[in-house]
Residue, then its C-alpha position, 0 to 999 in steps of 0.5 A: m493823741n494823734q491816732f495816725f502815729a499810734d497806729q504806726i507804732d502798733q504795727l511796728d510793735l507787731a512786726v517786732d513780735q514776728l521778727a523775734v520768732r525768726d521763721r521765714n513766714f513770720d519774717r515775710f509778714a513782718l516785712m509786709l507790716v513794716d513796708n506798710v508803715v513806711e508807705l503810710v508815713l511817706h503818704q501822710h508826709a506828702k498829704d500834709k503838704v497838699m493839705m496845707g498848700r491846697p488854697f494856693a494850688a493855682n497860684k504861680k508862686s506855689k513852691p516847686e515841690w507842689k507837683t511832686a507832693v501831689a504825685a506822692i499822694g497818688q498810688g505810686f510808691d516811687a512818687k512818695v519816696r521821691y518827694a521824701r527825698e526831695m524834702a530831705m526827709v530821707s537821704a538819697a542812699r536811704a531812699d534807694s534802700i527803701q525802694y529796694l526793700h519795697s521790691f523785696r516786699n513785692s516779690a515776697y507777697h506777689q510772687g511768693s519769692r522766699h529770699e530765705s537766706t536774706l529775708h530775716s536780715l532784710a526785714v530787720f533792716y527795713f524795721r530800722v529804716a521805718c523807725t528813722v522814717l517815722g522819727a523824721y516825720k513832723p506832722v502839721f499839728y498834734s491832736l488828742s481826740s476822745g475818739d482815739k483808740i490807742s492800742h496796748r502795743a502803742v501805749k507801751y511806747l507812748g505811755k498815758p496820753d497827755l494833751f500838753d506833751q504829745k510831741g514829746a511822747f512821740v519823740r520818745a516813742s520813736s527813740r524807743l523803737t529805734e532802740v528796739a530795732e538796734g536790739l534785733g541785731d544787724n547781720l545784713v552785710d553778712d547775709l547779703q555777702a553770703d547769698m552773693l557768694s552762694t550765687i556766684n559759686q552756683i554759676d561757677d559750678w554750672l559753667d563747669y557742668v555745661s562745658e564738661n558735659d555738653p556734646n559740643r564741649p564749649s569752653r566756659d566763655g562759649a557756654v556763657r555766650y551760647c546760653q544767652a543765645w538760645p532764648f535770644a535766637w527766637t526774638d525779632e531783634a535776633k532775626a533782624f541782627a542776623r539779616a543785617n549781618g549776613c547770617k548763612a546758618s542753615n539750622m537752629s544749632d548753627y544759628v545759635e552758634w553764629l549769634g553766640d559768636r557775634y552778638n554784643w552780649q551783656i556778659k561776653s566771657d566767664p564772669v566768675v573772677s570779676w563777680k568775686k571781686r564784687h563780692r569782696s567789695l560787698q564783704k568789706e562794706k560797713d554801710s548798710d545802705a551801700a551794701l544793699k545797693k551793691y547786692c541788689d545791683f549785682m542781682k539785678q544786673t546778672k538776673t537775665f544771664r543767671e536764668a539763661l544759664n539755669e535753663s541751659v543746665l536744665q536742657l542739658d540734664g534732660y538731654i543726658q537723661e534721654q541718652i541714659d534712657r536710650a542706652r537702657g533701651k527705654 
């Protein structure tokens, strides 16, 4: 029995137990387990190529994918996915999904991001992806060793080790894991579109708040530009732009306003209407890979602006509280 296969099945079965609890901390653990399986399988896939091709590494006739395979056995996750895509182990859309899901794992593990409204669906979807990756992996050979230690979790899927039916056992195990994945349900699109809509509605509220309560009473379009101008104003790029374009502002407030009116901002006007169109497109999406791409592209493309607007709201909150304290004689 191939110990590597059995170990991956063990981890996926453990992930199922975590997902069944439907708690964010268990979901986070499941996401990490699944991500580890995907990375290990993709690494082993590349390692097999390198192992079989090593004697011919210096031969000019070695296949073009050799360099990609060598890169894939390094530390970089991107290279492993790139090689799997190049060898048609995964489709282009599925490769993109794996990259997105790996980034969620990293933010949850390294940055403590909760992703509470989407974490369970993301972990379940990643589990399904992992099952397809495991099923697509074809080792160079199957082996059975007296030193193999097959856990009870793996035995549930593999059954009793059989020297002459190892390939069939793993095919059946992959199929069974896929059935388990399907049994976990699929709420990915619903959860992603709900989180996107919540994000858009929050931005809508924040723009109203700033335009109605800022002492300068900016329009919503103005609030969009000026919130980006404040953090940008301190950068060397902003100073160079101001010098090159004859800025005559005598104070910081005028300088920020000048930048807000003249710089070519990523988002130039109230984005809520166009964002809601993107939301409706996601809401109608039937393909999970495409839905994940639409969601992640939106969140990535709007992140800097959303953070800038949030900072403006916090500053305005502080200003309003300061005025209240002054009125109370504090």
